[in-house]
C-alpha positions as CSV (number, residue, x, y, z in Angstrom):
1,X,19.5,-0.3,-15.5
2,X,16.7,1.2,-14.0
3,X,14.0,0.7,-16.6
4,X,14.7,-3.3,-16.2
5,X,14.5,-3.1,-12.9
6,X,11.1,-1.6,-13.0
7,X,10.0,-3.8,-15.4
8,X,10.6,-6.8,-13.0
9,X,7.6,-9.1,-12.8
10,X,7.1,-9.7,-8.7
11,X,4.4,-12.2,-7.5
12,X,2.2,-10.2,-5.3
13,X,-1.2,-10.7,-2.9
14,X,-3.4,-8.3,-2.0
15,X,-4.9,-9.5,1.4
16,X,-8.5,-10.1,1.6
17,X,-10.8,-8.1,3.6
18,X,-13.9,-8.6,6.1
19,X,-15.2,-5.2,4.8
20,X,-18.3,-5.8,3.0
21,X,-17.4,-2.4,0.5
22,X,-14.3,-3.3,-0.2
23,X,-13.7,-4.1,-3.6
24,X,-13.5,-7.7,-4.5
25,X,-11.4,-7.3,-7.5
26,X,-9.2,-4.0,-7.2
27,X,-8.1,-2.8,-10.4
28,X,-4.4,-0.8,-10.6
29,X,-3.8,1.5,-13.4
30,X,-0.3,2.6,-14.0
31,X,0.5,5.3,-16.8
32,X,4.2,5.1,-17.5
33,X,4.5,7.4,-20.0
34,X,5.3,5.0,-22.8
35,X,2.2,2.5,-21.8
36,X,-0.5,2.2,-20.0
37,X,-0.7,-1.2,-17.2
38,X,-3.9,-2.4,-15.7
39,X,-3.6,-5.2,-13.2
40,X,-6.9,-6.8,-11.9
41,X,-6.4,-8.4,-8.5
42,X,-8.6,-11.4,-6.9
43,X,-7.9,-10.7,-3.5
44,X,-6.0,-13.4,-1.5
45,X,-4.6,-14.6,-4.6
46,X,-0.9,-14.2,-5.8
47,X,-0.4,-12.7,-9.0
48,X,2.8,-11.8,-11.5
49,X,2.7,-8.0,-12.1
50,X,5.5,-5.4,-12.9
51,X,7.4,-3.4,-10.2
52,X,5.4,-0.4,-11.1
53,X,2.1,-1.8,-10.3
54,X,3.9,-2.9,-6.8
55,X,5.2,0.8,-6.6
56,X,1.7,2.1,-6.8
57,X,0.3,-0.6,-4.2
58,X,2.8,0.9,-1.8
59,X,2.0,4.5,-2.4
60,X,-1.6,3.9,-2.3
61,X,-2.2,4.9,1.4
62,X,-5.2,6.1,3.5
63,X,-5.3,8.4,6.6
64,X,-7.7,8.5,9.1
65,X,-8.2,10.2,12.3
66,X,-9.4,8.5,15.6
67,X,-11.7,10.1,18.3
68,X,-9.9,9.6,22.1
69,X,-11.3,11.4,25.3
70,X,-8.1,12.6,27.5
71,X,-8.5,14.5,30.8
72,X,-5.9,16.9,31.7
73,X,-3.8,15.7,34.9
74,X,-3.5,19.1,36.3
75,X,-7.1,21.1,35.4
76,X,-9.3,17.8,35.1
77,X,-10.9,19.4,32.3
78,X,-12.1,16.6,29.4
79,X,-11.1,16.9,25.9
80,X,-10.7,15.2,22.7
81,X,-7.5,14.5,20.7
82,X,-7.5,12.8,17.4
83,X,-4.9,10.7,17.0
84,X,-4.1,10.3,12.9
85,X,-3.8,6.6,11.7
86,X,-1.9,5.7,8.4
87,X,-2.4,2.4,6.7
88,X,-2.0,0.9,3.1
89,X,-5.4,1.5,0.9
90,X,-4.7,-2.5,-0.4
91,X,-2.8,-4.2,1.9
92,X,-0.4,-6.3,0.1
93,X,2.5,-8.6,0.5
94,X,5.5,-9.7,-2.1
95,X,6.0,-13.0,-2.5
96,X,8.8,-13.2,-4.9
97,X,11.0,-10.2,-5.9
98,X,14.0,-11.1,-9.0
99,X,15.8,-8.1,-7.4
100,X,16.5,-9.6,-4.1
101,X,17.8,-7.6,-1.7
102,X,17.8,-4.4,-3.8
103,X,14.0,-5.1,-4.4
104,X,13.4,-5.4,-0.5
105,X,15.2,-2.1,-0.1
106,X,13.3,-0.5,-2.8
107,X,9.9,-1.7,-1.3
108,X,10.9,-0.3,2.2
109,X,11.8,3.1,1.0
110,X,8.9,3.2,-1.1
111,X,6.4,2.2,1.6
112,X,7.5,4.3,4.6
113,X,7.6,7.8,2.6
114,X,5.2,10.3,3.5
115,X,3.1,12.1,1.1
């Protein structure tokens, strides 16, 4: 049952950060349509949260653009390219998932969707 699957409690840890501007206690909020679920995370400390919070974490991505000088091999003209990088806004790891392989497969699918 999909509803029961989404209510599973997973043990999750948000990575610590050396960014001085990073939120030390990220708050994740999910409105399921039935209720609002909130979870505050202390970075580096595992916490049990419902799967819907993990889904939100997996979908929170940020895109950056680099600035790399390149030289055209034929003309010798210098120019810049701007390679795109996509990362998770809050890198995290799932330590425990009661759904086992089904849960791992679900998370990999969510993590690698383009948004």
